[in-house]
N, C-alpha and C positions, 0 to 999 in steps of 0.2 A: 333649086330649079322651080319653074312655074308649074304648078300642079296641072294647069290646063294643057300644057305641052308635054307632060310627063306621064307616060302610060303606066309606070310603076305606081305613081301616086293615085292615078285613076283606078288602079286595081285594089286600092285600100292599104297599100304599103306606105306608111307615113314616116316612120322614124328612120334616121340614118343607119342605125344598127340593122334594122330589118331589111332596108334596101341593099346594104352591102352584103349581108348574108345571102339574100335571094339571088343577087347577080352572080355571086361566086358559085353558088350551087348550080345555076344555069350553065356557067362556063365549065364546070366540072362534068356536066352531062355530055359535053361534046366529045367526039371521037379523038383519041390521042391525048386527052387531058391527063394530068398526073394521077388523079384518082382512078380513072378507068384503066390506065395501064397497070397501076398497082393491083387493082381488083382482078384483072384478067390474069396477071402473073400468079396471084394467090390461087385462083381457080385452077390454073395449069399445074401448080405445085400440088394441090390437093388431089387432082386426078392422077398424077404420077405416083403419089404416095399410096393411093388406094390400089392402083394397078400392081405395085410392088408389095403391097401388104405392110407398108411402113406406117408409123404414126402420122397423123395429119400435121400439116405445117402450123406454125403459130398464127393466131388469128388477129383480127384488126377491130379497133373501136373507132366509131365515127361520132364526134360530139357536135351538137348543134342546139339551138334554143327555140327558134320560131317554128310553128307548125308547118308553114308553107316551105320553109327551107328543108325541114325533115322529110316532107313529102317528096320533094325533088331529089334529095339524096337517096331515099328509099327506092325510087324508080331507077336511078342511076346504078345503084348496087345490084338490083334485080337483073337489069339488062347485062351488066358487065359480068356477073357471075353465072348468067344463064339459068337462073333459078330464083324465083321470087321468095322461096322459102329459105334461101341461103342467108338471108339477112333478117335478124330479129330486131324489133323496135321497142324500146323502153321509154315511155314518156309519161305525162301526167295522167293519161287515161288508164294506166295499168295500176291496179291496186296491189297490195302486198303479196297475196298468193299468186296472182297472175305474173307479177314481176319475178318472183322466185322461180316460177315455172319456165319463164323465158330465159333466165340466167342458166337454169339447168340444161335447157336445150342447147344453149350456146356452148356450154362446157362439154356436153356428152355426145352430141350429134355431129358426125363428120361433115355432113352436108352444110351445116350452119357455120359460115366462115366470118361473118361480120355482125357486130352489134351496133345498131344506131341508137345512141343514148342522148337523152335530153340533159343538158348541163345542169339545169336547175332542178328538174324533177327526179333525176336518178344519178346525178353527179356526186352525191354524198350519201353515206350510209349504205352503200351497196358493196357487197363482197363476192368474190368468186371469179371475176374476170382475169385476175393475175395468174391463174393456174394454166390458162390456155392462150393468152394473148400477151404481146409485148410491144405493140405499136398502137398509138392513138393519134387521131387526126382531127383537128378542130377547124371546121368550116367557118364558124362564127367565134369571134373572140369573146371570152367570158366577160360578164358584167364587172367583176372586180377580182382582186387577187385571191379572195377567199374561195370563190367558186373555181377559179383556175387551179389553185392548189388541191382542192378536194377532188376535182375531176382527174388531175394527174395521179393522185393517190389511189385511184381505182386500179391502177397497174403497178405503181411503185409502192408495194406493201409486202408484208410477210406472205411467203408462198411463191413469190416471183423468182424464177431461176435463170432468167435471161436479162441482158441489158435492155432497158426500156427506151424506145424512140418516140418522141412527141413532136408532131408537126403542126404548126400554126399557119393557116393560109391568110395572107395579107393581100388586100386588093391593090392592084397596080394597073393603071390604064396606060395604053400605048399612046405616045405623043402624036403618032401619025393619025390618030383618030380625032384630032382636035377640031376638025371641020365637020364632024358628024353631029347630028342633033342630040345624040346621047352623051356628048363630051362633058357637059356640065354635071350630069348625073354620075358619070364615071369618076370625075375629079372629086366630087363630094364623097363618094365611097372610099377613095384612096385616102383623102384627108381624115375621114373618120377612123379608119383602121390605124393610120399612123398615130393619131392622138391617143386612141385607146391602148395601143400596144406600148406607147411611151409611158402612159399612166400605169399600166400593169407592171412594167419593168421597174419604174421608180418605186412603186409600193413594195415590190418584192425585195429590192435592195434595202429599203428602209427597215422592213421587217427582219431581214437577215442580219443587218448590222446590230439590231437590238437583241435578237434571240441568241446570236453567236457570242455576245458579250463585248462586241467592239465598242459600243457606246459606253458601257460600264468601265472598260479598260482605259478609255480616254479620260473618264472622270476620276478614276482611281488607279493611278499608275501601279506597275508591278511592285509588289512588296508591301503595299498599303494594306492589303487584306490578310496578310500573314501567310507564311508558307512559301516555299520556292516554286518556281515554275517547273513544268515537266522537262524543259530543256536540260536542267541540271540533273534530273533523275534518270534521263534516258541514255546516258553514255553507254550503258551495257548493251543497248539495242543496236548500236552502230554497226557492229560486226554482222549481226543477223540481217540488217537492212540491205546488205549487198546482194542477198539472194531472195529478197522479198519483192515481188513485182506488183505494182498497182497502176491504175489508170483512173482519171477523173472523168465522170460523165459530162458530156457537152450540155445536157439539158437540166440535170438535177444537181450536179456537182457532188454526187455521191462518189465515194472512192471504192472501186471494184478491185478485188484481188485476182491475180492471174498466176498460173503455175510457172510461166516463163515469159521472157520478153517477146517471144514469137508466137505465143498462144493466140488463137483466133477468138476464143471465147473465155469469159471469166470463170472462176471456179464456182460462182454462185454466192460468194461471201462479199458483202458490201457494207459500207459505213457511211453515215450521214456526216456532212461537213460540220453541222452544229455539234454533234456528239464528239467529234475529233477535236474541235476547238475547245470544248469543255475539258477534255482530258489534258490538253496542253496548258490549260490555265491552272491546274491543280495537281501538284506532285503526288498527293495522297491518292487521288482518283486514278492518276496515271499508273502508279505502282500496283494498284489493285486490279487494273484492267487486264484482259487476256493479251497474250503476246501479239497476236495478229492485229488487235486493235491498237496497241502501242506502236507497232511498225507502221500501220496505216496513218496514225497521227503524225509520226515523224515525216512520213512521205508527204502528207498534205501540208505540213509546215514548210517543207522545202519547196513544194509547188507554189504556195502562196507568195514566196519570196522571189519567184521568177518575174521577169517583166510581163506586164499584162498582155502585150502584143504577141507574146509567144504562146499564150494559152490556147487560142483557137487551133493551132497546128498540132498541139500535143494532146487534145482531148481524145480519149479512147485509145491512146498509144501506151501499151504496157511499158513500164520502166522501173528500175530500182531507184531508190532515193539518190544514190551517188551518181546516177547517170542522167539526172534531170538537167543539170547545167549543160552537159554535152548535147543533149537533144535540143535544148533551147537554142544553142549556138547553131546547130544544123538547121533548125527551123528558120532562124534569122538569115542564114546564108541562102536557104532555098527561096526566101521571099525577095531576094535581090534579083533584078532582071539582068538579061545578058549584057546590057550596056553599063552595068554597074550602078544603076539608079534603082531605088526602091519602087516597086509597082504602086501605082496610085489609082487602082481600079475603082470606079464608082458603082460597079455592079453589086447587087445585094448578095449574090452567090458567085463570086469570081472563081473561075476554074483554076485548079492548081497546076502550075507549070512543072512541078517537080514531084517525084514520088514521095509518099509519106515515110516517116521513120519506120513504121511497121512494114511497109512494102520493101524498103531497103533491107531490113533485117531478114526478111524471108527470101530475098533474091539469092541465087547462087553466086558464089565468089566469081568476080570478074564480069558480072553482068553490066551491060551498057544501057544507058537511058537516053 
């Protein structure tokens, strides 16, 4: 867009990343935005827990990069929470002692519900968030996969007892606004986020294929490195796998253990996909691994063999290894519309027309949908 006609450029916001982040932060400040609704619900839950004398609810991390974006998010959090002190900010202006003091406040004070964190200044080498928070929200996309992985790891690390939810906000402009003067700016922000997100995902998939051993297995077929695979050594675990329930995280692909198929929350035990694939590649490591790790590895092996289109509907749904095929067929049947044709929705977040497998499992016998 022409800087002379662009008020954002006139304000000194030059890069596409800065533009996109600032416009998203402004949109989140509006009443009824996703962030305001989430913060208001968090405040209501905290007030109710304090009234009953219960522990406070799990808290929230907000990640951003540019100072102006963080300023806007801090103002939004203060208004939505009804208390400016309910949000602590960790950015490049905080030295080591000050940063530790802010993290201690976030962990220990009931009134502090949100931590606004700079992705580059405090997105790595910071510990303690995972004990009180299990949700992270990125208003700005990280610069590269390294910063993205480090920021996510502030919550997904030792000491985390709950499933972790990570939300990335992508710019999307309404086509009805094409005639407005700001249409060109909005299109630019949407295109930037689409390119950046595609780059992050491609890099993540490339790294995962190398770290998991997929590239090495393609170069050196099974048997070339000596030793049998874990599939041959795991026959004894088949019987136990019928009563071992796991689910794959939508965001991190970690395998979480559950006590039963209808459990609402995991037991707190989880395994990374990389570690499980390593066990499956080496019979000796598989035999020496704990029983739960072996069962999780066999579960993930069966999960990886399912059609990729079934994965989105099975994420977070506890299942035994033997029940994965049945759940995949149920998910496929649920994806077929009433006229027998598969839905072809172009929405980014298409609503589900059928209950999930977990909802069906919890429903009373004979329930109608």
